Short mmCIF file of the C-alpha atoms (twelve columns), coordinates in Angstrom:
data_MODEL
# 
_entry.id   MODEL 
# 
loop_
_atom_site.group_PDB 
_atom_site.id 
_atom_site.type_symbol 
_atom_site.label_atom_id 
_atom_site.label_alt_id 
_atom_site.label_comp_id 
_atom_site.label_asym_id 
_atom_site.label_seq_id 
_atom_site.Cartn_x 
_atom_site.Cartn_y 
_atom_site.Cartn_z 
_atom_site.pdbx_PDB_model_num 
ATOM 1   C CA . MET A 1   -20.051 -20.175 44.261  1 
ATOM 2   C CA . ILE A 2   -20.648 -18.068 41.101  1 
ATOM 3   C CA . SER A 3   -23.818 -16.019 41.143  1 
ATOM 4   C CA . ARG A 4   -26.573 -16.687 38.623  1 
ATOM 5   C CA . THR A 5   -26.139 -13.141 37.145  1 
ATOM 6   C CA . VAL A 6   -22.407 -13.687 36.522  1 
ATOM 7   C CA . THR A 7   -23.116 -17.068 34.916  1 
ATOM 8   C CA . ARG A 8   -25.734 -15.601 32.542  1 
ATOM 9   C CA . SER A 9   -23.409 -12.720 31.642  1 
ATOM 10  C CA . LEU A 10  -20.581 -15.157 30.905  1 
ATOM 11  C CA . ILE A 11  -22.861 -17.325 28.742  1 
ATOM 12  C CA . ARG A 12  -24.065 -14.269 26.781  1 
ATOM 13  C CA . THR A 13  -20.478 -13.084 26.230  1 
ATOM 14  C CA . LEU A 14  -19.352 -16.520 25.034  1 
ATOM 15  C CA . SER A 15  -22.384 -16.751 22.743  1 
ATOM 16  C CA . VAL A 16  -21.618 -13.385 21.152  1 
ATOM 17  C CA . VAL A 17  -17.902 -14.169 20.763  1 
ATOM 18  C CA . GLY A 18  -18.643 -17.664 19.437  1 
ATOM 19  C CA . GLY A 19  -21.257 -16.306 17.027  1 
ATOM 20  C CA . ALA A 20  -18.853 -13.668 15.736  1 
ATOM 21  C CA . ALA A 21  -16.146 -16.295 15.237  1 
ATOM 22  C CA . LEU A 22  -18.585 -18.549 13.372  1 
ATOM 23  C CA . LEU A 23  -19.742 -15.652 11.185  1 
ATOM 24  C CA . THR A 24  -16.138 -14.704 10.398  1 
ATOM 25  C CA . ALA A 25  -15.285 -18.299 9.494   1 
ATOM 26  C CA . THR A 26  -18.384 -18.583 7.318   1 
ATOM 27  C CA . LEU A 27  -17.743 -15.331 5.470   1 
ATOM 28  C CA . SER A 28  -14.067 -16.060 4.909   1 
ATOM 29  C CA . GLY A 29  -15.042 -19.448 3.461   1 
ATOM 30  C CA . CYS A 30  -16.970 -17.623 0.725   1 
ATOM 31  C CA . THR A 31  -13.881 -15.796 -0.462  1 
ATOM 32  C CA . ALA A 32  -11.229 -18.495 -0.278  1 
ATOM 33  C CA . ALA A 33  -8.052  -17.681 -2.161  1 
ATOM 34  C CA . VAL A 34  -7.532  -19.487 -5.453  1 
ATOM 35  C CA . ALA A 35  -4.579  -21.871 -5.094  1 
ATOM 36  C CA . LEU A 36  -2.040  -21.313 -7.873  1 
ATOM 37  C CA . GLU A 37  1.630   -22.132 -8.343  1 
ATOM 38  C CA . PRO A 38  3.818   -19.071 -8.886  1 
ATOM 39  C CA . ALA A 39  5.847   -19.041 -12.100 1 
ATOM 40  C CA . ASP A 40  9.642   -19.256 -11.830 1 
ATOM 41  C CA . ASP A 41  10.081  -15.516 -12.503 1 
ATOM 42  C CA . ALA A 42  7.002   -14.330 -10.542 1 
ATOM 43  C CA . ALA A 43  9.194   -12.062 -8.380  1 
ATOM 44  C CA . ASN A 44  10.206  -10.043 -11.453 1 
ATOM 45  C CA . PRO A 45  9.311   -6.352  -10.904 1 
ATOM 46  C CA . GLY A 46  7.472   -6.420  -14.246 1 
ATOM 47  C CA . CYS A 47  5.044   -8.952  -12.773 1 
ATOM 48  C CA . ALA A 48  4.352   -6.657  -9.831  1 
ATOM 49  C CA . GLU A 49  3.467   -3.899  -12.320 1 
ATOM 50  C CA . VAL A 50  1.035   -6.253  -14.060 1 
ATOM 51  C CA . VAL A 51  -0.616  -7.559  -10.890 1 
ATOM 52  C CA . VAL A 52  -1.333  -4.127  -9.408  1 
ATOM 53  C CA . ARG A 53  -3.121  -3.189  -12.649 1 
ATOM 54  C CA . LEU A 54  -5.279  -6.293  -13.022 1 
ATOM 55  C CA . PRO A 55  -8.896  -5.372  -13.759 1 
ATOM 56  C CA . GLU A 56  -11.518 -5.967  -11.056 1 
ATOM 57  C CA . ALA A 57  -13.574 -7.920  -13.590 1 
ATOM 58  C CA . LEU A 58  -13.114 -9.709  -16.897 1 
ATOM 59  C CA . GLY A 59  -16.560 -9.690  -18.448 1 
ATOM 60  C CA . GLU A 60  -18.888 -11.002 -15.745 1 
ATOM 61  C CA . GLN A 61  -16.042 -12.715 -13.843 1 
ATOM 62  C CA . LYS A 62  -14.882 -10.886 -10.697 1 
ATOM 63  C CA . LEU A 63  -11.218 -10.756 -9.621  1 
ATOM 64  C CA . ARG A 64  -10.429 -13.114 -6.740  1 
ATOM 65  C CA . GLU A 65  -7.603  -13.343 -4.257  1 
ATOM 66  C CA . THR A 66  -4.852  -15.859 -5.044  1 
ATOM 67  C CA . ASN A 67  -2.237  -17.475 -2.826  1 
ATOM 68  C CA . ALA A 68  0.775   -16.995 -5.109  1 
ATOM 69  C CA . GLN A 69  2.902   -14.055 -6.209  1 
ATOM 70  C CA . GLY A 70  2.435   -12.819 -9.772  1 
ATOM 71  C CA . THR A 71  -0.982  -14.419 -10.256 1 
ATOM 72  C CA . GLY A 72  -4.606  -13.484 -10.799 1 
ATOM 73  C CA . ALA A 73  -7.909  -15.356 -11.013 1 
ATOM 74  C CA . TRP A 74  -11.421 -14.383 -12.031 1 
ATOM 75  C CA . GLY A 75  -14.747 -16.144 -11.481 1 
ATOM 76  C CA . ASP A 76  -16.239 -18.394 -8.818  1 
ATOM 77  C CA . PRO A 77  -15.241 -21.060 -9.534  1 
ATOM 78  C CA . ALA A 78  -12.222 -19.574 -11.287 1 
ATOM 79  C CA . THR A 79  -12.615 -19.616 -15.077 1 
ATOM 80  C CA . ILE A 80  -9.683  -17.335 -15.965 1 
ATOM 81  C CA . LEU A 81  -6.207  -17.779 -14.462 1 
ATOM 82  C CA . LEU A 82  -3.141  -15.581 -14.946 1 
ATOM 83  C CA . ARG A 83  0.499   -16.315 -14.074 1 
ATOM 84  C CA . CYS A 84  3.210   -13.772 -14.742 1 
ATOM 85  C CA . GLY A 85  6.846   -14.847 -14.925 1 
ATOM 86  C CA . VAL A 86  6.426   -18.006 -16.990 1 
ATOM 87  C CA . GLU A 87  9.185   -19.136 -19.345 1 
ATOM 88  C CA . VAL A 88  9.679   -16.621 -22.151 1 
ATOM 89  C CA . PRO A 89  8.741   -18.404 -25.383 1 
ATOM 90  C CA . GLY A 90  11.112  -18.369 -28.315 1 
ATOM 91  C CA . PRO A 91  10.174  -18.488 -31.978 1 
ATOM 92  C CA . THR A 92  7.385   -20.974 -32.569 1 
ATOM 93  C CA . THR A 93  5.208   -22.471 -35.266 1 
ATOM 94  C CA . GLN A 94  2.167   -22.274 -32.979 1 
ATOM 95  C CA . GLN A 95  -0.574  -19.798 -33.817 1 
ATOM 96  C CA . CYS A 96  0.376   -16.285 -32.708 1 
ATOM 97  C CA . VAL A 97  -2.192  -13.495 -32.632 1 
ATOM 98  C CA . GLU A 98  -2.189  -9.807  -31.735 1 
ATOM 99  C CA . VAL A 99  -4.888  -8.485  -29.402 1 
ATOM 100 C CA . GLY A 100 -4.846  -4.774  -28.590 1 
ATOM 101 C CA . GLY A 101 -1.111  -4.459  -29.191 1 
ATOM 102 C CA . VAL A 102 -0.179  -7.558  -27.157 1 
ATOM 103 C CA . ASP A 103 0.991   -10.660 -29.052 1 
ATOM 104 C CA . TRP A 104 -0.145  -14.071 -27.799 1 
ATOM 105 C CA . ILE A 105 0.845   -17.648 -28.574 1 
ATOM 106 C CA . VAL A 106 -2.358  -19.695 -28.634 1 
ATOM 107 C CA . ASP A 107 -2.599  -23.282 -27.356 1 
ATOM 108 C CA . ASP A 108 -6.083  -24.624 -28.048 1 
ATOM 109 C CA . SER A 109 -5.210  -28.305 -27.585 1 
ATOM 110 C CA . ASN A 110 -7.610  -28.558 -24.598 1 
ATOM 111 C CA . LYS A 111 -10.632 -26.765 -26.115 1 
ATOM 112 C CA . PRO A 112 -12.730 -25.107 -24.722 1 
ATOM 113 C CA . ILE A 113 -9.887  -24.293 -22.313 1 
ATOM 114 C CA . PHE A 114 -7.303  -22.139 -24.079 1 
ATOM 115 C CA . ARG A 115 -3.790  -21.256 -22.899 1 
ATOM 116 C CA . PHE A 116 -2.422  -17.921 -24.100 1 
ATOM 117 C CA . THR A 117 1.205   -16.883 -23.506 1 
ATOM 118 C CA . THR A 118 2.480   -13.404 -24.252 1 
ATOM 119 C CA . TYR A 119 5.072   -13.312 -27.011 1 
ATOM 120 C CA . GLY A 120 7.910   -10.807 -27.215 1 
ATOM 121 C CA . ARG A 121 7.640   -9.568  -23.608 1 
ATOM 122 C CA . THR A 122 9.912   -10.332 -20.657 1 
ATOM 123 C CA . PRO A 123 8.644   -11.472 -18.233 1 
ATOM 124 C CA . ALA A 124 6.082   -13.544 -20.111 1 
ATOM 125 C CA . THR A 125 2.531   -14.010 -18.865 1 
ATOM 126 C CA . GLU A 126 0.261   -17.020 -19.250 1 
ATOM 127 C CA . VAL A 127 -3.531  -16.733 -19.235 1 
ATOM 128 C CA . ILE A 128 -5.791  -19.788 -19.151 1 
ATOM 129 C CA . VAL A 129 -9.402  -19.192 -20.188 1 
ATOM 130 C CA . ASP A 130 -12.357 -21.584 -20.035 1 
ATOM 131 C CA . TYR A 131 -14.399 -20.228 -22.938 1 
ATOM 132 C CA . ASP A 132 -17.430 -22.303 -21.966 1 
ATOM 133 C CA . LYS A 133 -17.803 -20.000 -18.955 1 
ATOM 134 C CA . ALA A 134 -15.731 -16.862 -19.609 1 
ATOM 135 C CA . SER A 135 -16.138 -13.828 -21.833 1 
ATOM 136 C CA . ALA A 136 -14.362 -13.672 -25.161 1 
ATOM 137 C CA . SER A 137 -13.112 -10.205 -24.142 1 
ATOM 138 C CA . ALA A 138 -10.763 -11.521 -21.427 1 
ATOM 139 C CA . LEU A 139 -7.547  -10.835 -23.373 1 
ATOM 140 C CA . ILE A 140 -8.738  -7.392  -24.463 1 
ATOM 141 C CA . ASP A 141 -9.529  -6.501  -20.852 1 
ATOM 142 C CA . LEU A 142 -5.978  -7.496  -19.794 1 
ATOM 143 C CA . VAL A 143 -4.183  -5.299  -22.349 1 
ATOM 144 C CA . GLY A 144 -3.850  -2.340  -19.966 1 
ATOM 145 C CA . ALA A 145 -2.084  -4.406  -17.314 1 
ATOM 146 C CA . LEU A 146 0.115   -6.350  -19.733 1 
ATOM 147 C CA . SER A 147 1.164   -3.290  -21.731 1 
ATOM 148 C CA . THR A 148 3.308   -2.234  -18.757 1 
ATOM 149 C CA . ILE A 149 5.824   -4.851  -19.929 1 
ATOM 150 C CA . PRO A 150 7.472   -3.429  -23.069 1 
ATOM 151 C CA . ALA A 151 7.257   -5.420  -26.309 1 
ATOM 152 C CA . GLU A 152 10.682  -6.551  -27.523 1 
ATOM 153 C CA . ASN A 153 9.490   -8.749  -30.409 1 
ATOM 154 C CA . ARG A 154 6.265   -9.424  -32.249 1 
ATOM 155 C CA . CYS A 155 4.460   -12.228 -33.995 1 
ATOM 156 C CA . ILE A 156 5.377   -12.601 -37.627 1 
ATOM 157 C CA . ASP A 157 3.778   -14.467 -40.471 1 
ATOM 158 C CA . VAL A 158 5.451   -16.268 -43.357 1 
ATOM 159 C CA . SER A 159 4.445   -13.336 -45.558 1 
ATOM 160 C CA . ASP A 160 6.515   -11.062 -43.285 1 
ATOM 161 C CA . VAL A 161 9.748   -12.875 -44.151 1 
ATOM 162 C CA . LEU A 162 9.278   -14.079 -47.742 1 
ATOM 163 C CA . PRO A 163 9.963   -11.716 -50.618 1 
ATOM 164 C CA . ALA A 164 6.898   -10.435 -52.442 1 
ATOM 165 C CA . GLY A 165 6.517   -11.940 -55.775 1 
# 
């Protein structure tokens, strides 16, 4: 027969262990990784250089853990997503803008959610921003990380290729 003292000690130990396990499960639920699909070229060493330099915050949105290589996410729920290693875009008629020395192709077909893809850099990086919830400075804040990938081309305008006249 087990003594009453041993039984109480066992119950206390199980309560502490069970409580710690519950606390760990609860806390880890607060910081769940953002599920993203890695881009085809996410294993490119250039993407590793970008990811290790991602800012801890973009505006008010804090950096979160993701479950895929070459990715980043900010906000809870995530309002800014980054995937490095996406298909390198060729020449395009889509809007192309320069922000802090990084050229971006702009897809605003799902406003207020914008898709930006770096232009002239290999590997290319895609950033999706929900401007209803995210800061307008998101692209500016990413320049430091993305500048590690050298620019090979740049956006041009019609005026850049037509003779003056």
